[in-house]
N, C-alpha and C positions, 0 to 999 in steps of 0.2 A: 324448785323450778329448774327444768333441764336447760343446759347450756347449748345454745344454737351451734350447729355444726358449720364450719366455715370452709370455704373452697381450698384454702391453703392446707388445712389439716388433711383433707382428702388427698391432695396432690402429694403431700409428704408421705402419707401411707402407701400410695400407688408407687412411689419411687423405692420404698423399702421392700415392698413385696416383689417388684420387677428385679431388684438387686439379688433377690434369693433365687432367681430363675423362674418365677412363677408369674403368669398373666394376671394382673389385678382384675377382679370382678366385683360386682356389687355385693355378693355374699361374702367373699373373704374380706373385703373392706369393712362391712358391718361387723364381722367377727373380730377383726383387728382393732378397730376404733371403739366399738362397744356402744355406740349410741347413734342417733340420727334415723331418718327413714330411708327406705330403698330409693324412693323418687329423688330425694335430695343427693344421695350418694351416687345414683346413676348419672344425674346432670353434671356433677363435678367430675365424675369418672370420664364422661364424653369430652369435657374440656381439656382434661389431662392427655387423653388419647391423640388430640390434634395438636398438642404442644410439641416444641422442638426436642424437648428431652424424651418424650415417648417415641417420636419418630426416629431419633438417634439410635435408640436401643431396640427399635422394632417390637414395641411391646406387645402389639396384637398377634404377633407370631409366636409368642411364648406359650408354653402349655398351661392350661388352666385347671386348678385343683379345687374343687367344690366340696366343702365340708359343712355339715349342719352345725349351728351353735351348739355348745355343750349343754345349755340349759334345756335344749329340746330333746335331749336323749334320756331324760329321767323317766321313770316307771310312771305309768298312769297319765302321760301327756300326748295321747294319740291324737286328741282333738287339735291341740296346738301344732303338732306336725302337719296335719292336713291344712290348717290355716297358713302355715308357713309355705307349703307347696303351692297353694293357691296364689298367695301374694307373690311368690317367686315367678310363677307363670304370668301373672298379670303384669309384673315388672318387665320381664323379658319381652312381652309383646309390646308394651309401652316403649321400651328401649329401641326395639326394631322400628316402630312407627316414627320415632323421634329421629333415628338415623337416616330413614328415608326422607323424611321431611327436610332435614339439613342439606342432604344431597341435592334435592331439587329446588330448594328455596334460592332466590337471587337476593342481592342487596336490597332492592325495593321492598322485599317482604320481610325485612329483619324486624321491623316494629311488631308485625303481627305474631312472629315467633317469640319475641320478648314478652308480648302480652299473654301468650299461652303459657310461658314459663312462670309468669307471676301468678297466673291462675293456679298452676301446678304447685307452686310454692305455698300458696294459701291452702290448697287441699292437703299438702304434706304436713303443714303445721297442725291442722285439725286431726289428721291421722296420727301424728306423733302425740298429740294430747290424748287421743283415745287409747294409744298403746301404753302411755304412762298410767292412765287410769285402770287399764286391763292389767298392767304389771302390779299395781297396788292391790287390785282384787285378787289376783293370783297369789300374792304373798299372804294376804289375809286367809285365803283358802288353805294354803299350805300350813299356816300356823294352826288353824282351826283343825285341820286334818291330823296333824302331829298331836294336838291335844286330845283329839278323839281317839287316836291310837293309843296314847299313854293312858287314857281313862279306861279304855277297853282292857288293856293288859292289866291295869290295877284292879279292875273288877274281876278278871279271871283269877288273879292271885288271891284276892279276897275270898272267892268262892271256894278255892282248893284249901285254903288254911282255916277258914271259919265259916261253916255254912249258916251260923247263927247270925251273921251280920246282914240280915235281910233288909233292914232299914237303910244301911248304906248302899246296899245294891239297889234298892228302889230309887234312891237319890241319884245314884250314877246313871240309872236308865233314864230318869227325867232329864239329866244333863245331856245324855246321848241324844235324846229326842230334840232338845233345844239345838244341839250342834247340827243335827240333820236338817233342821228348819233353816239355820243359818247358811248351810251349805247349799240348800235349794235356792235361797235367795241370791247367793253368790253366783250360782249357775245361772239364774235368770238375768242378773245384771251382766254376766259375761256374754250371754246370747244376744242381749240388746246392744252391747258395745260392738259385737261382731256385725250385727245388722247395720248399725250406723256406719261402720267402716266400709262395708260393702256398698252401701248407697253412695257414699262420698266417692269411692273408686269408680262406680258406674258413671256418676256425673262427670268425673274427670275425663273418662274415656269418650263420652259424647261431646265434650268441649274440644278435646284434641281433634276428633273426626271433623268437627265444624271448622276449626282453624285450618285443617288440611284442605277443605273444600275452597275456603277464601283464598288459600295460597295458589291452588290450581287455577282459580278464576284469574287471579292476578298474573299468573304465567301466561295464560291465554291473551290477556290485554297487552302485556309486554311484547308477545310475538306479533300481534297485530300492529302495535306502534313501530316495531322494528321493520316490518315489511313495508309500511308506509314511509318510513324514513329512507329505506333503500330506494323506493321508487322516486322520492323527492330528490335524492342525490343524483340519480340517473338523469332525471328531467333537467336538473340544474347544470349537468355536464353538457347536455344537448344545448341548452340556452346559451351557455358560454361559447360553445363551437359556433352557433349562429351569429352570436354577437361579434366574434372575431372576424367572421366573413363579412358582415355588414360594415365593420370598421375599415376592412381593406378596400371594400367597394366604395365607401364614403372618401377615403383618401384619394382614390383615383378620380372621383368626381370633383373633389376640391381642386386638384391640380388642373383639371380641364377648365374649371370655372376661373382659375387664375390666368390661365392662358387666354380665355375669353375676355377677361378684364383688360389684359394688355392690349388686345386687339381693339376692344372697345375704346380705350384711351387714345390709341393711335388714330382711330377713325374720328374721334372727337377732335383732336388736334387738326386733322386733315379737313374737317367741316369748318373749323374756325378759319383756317388759311383760305379756303375757298370763298367763304363769305366775305373775308377782308379783300380778296382779289376782285369779287363781284362789286364791291363798293367802289374800288378804284377803277373798274374798267367800265366802259360804256358800249361794250360789244353787244352784240344782238341779244335781246331779251329771251329769245326762243332757246338759244344755246344754253344761256345761264339757267333758264328754268329747267331744262333737261337735266343739267348737271345737279341742280338742287334737288330734282325729284329723285335722281338716283341715290344721292347722298342721304335724302330723307328715308328711302328704302333701306339702305344699310343701317341707318339709325334704328328703324323699327326692328330690324333682325337683332341688333345688339341689345335693344330693350327687351326683346323676347328672351335673349340669353340671360339678361339681368334677373328677369322674372323667374326663370328656371332655377337660377342660382339661389334666389330668396326662398323659393319652395323647398329646395334641398336642405337649405339651413334650417327652415322651420320644422321640417320632418326629422 
């Protein structure tokens, strides 16, 4: 069972490559570490690029040196080279999409991005499993091919040394036919594994596109909420200004009411004095009635002032 690649291992490899004056890439990291999928390595490479260590040495400005893994340079592995180039192109496109998503996403969208990474990790695990199976099939193919080559050489030597060994020759031919059948079976299994890998990669690409659409929708909602918040803040400032103006006006009215209250109290005391004098005096009733009428008029005026004061307090 393959050991899972950790983020710390990728970060250590990135630092070692950068110390050599070379910009870490998904390919040279895969070559250096020797295991893991391009998707997993690319995700951890992105987290290292935004770290303080990478920013301090300006890792992204370092020159990149891309080399194919040594196992892909063997004779007769053109198909594997094509698969490597297709995987590299897909990974580069996926890396560009993820970088763009990271630039545009805000904190409110982080959960969606993490969900996309979880899905990507699940797909990467499946791809790693298929790569392991493919590697096993390739090893079996190489062993069978070497056996076939050795058998063919032995057959040629036998034909040169002794033509009479026809029985052994027939037996070797049967073995060659069996080996060819096994090779055909291995080719069929290899094609099937490649198709499953391509289907998983297509599914992953569609899921990433769907997550990007959700992120854009959340960005639009965030913009609308920000606009509404700005309008609310502006309206709140206007209300505060109006409230200060009303408070100033109310203070002025309270002062006026206090003055009216003093006048009302003075008039009330005056009315009491006049009534007391009215009881003590026996002057003409007509004069007293006139004075009382005038005082009652004043009282009505002060009552109206009191009513106004009450209405202002209620408002």
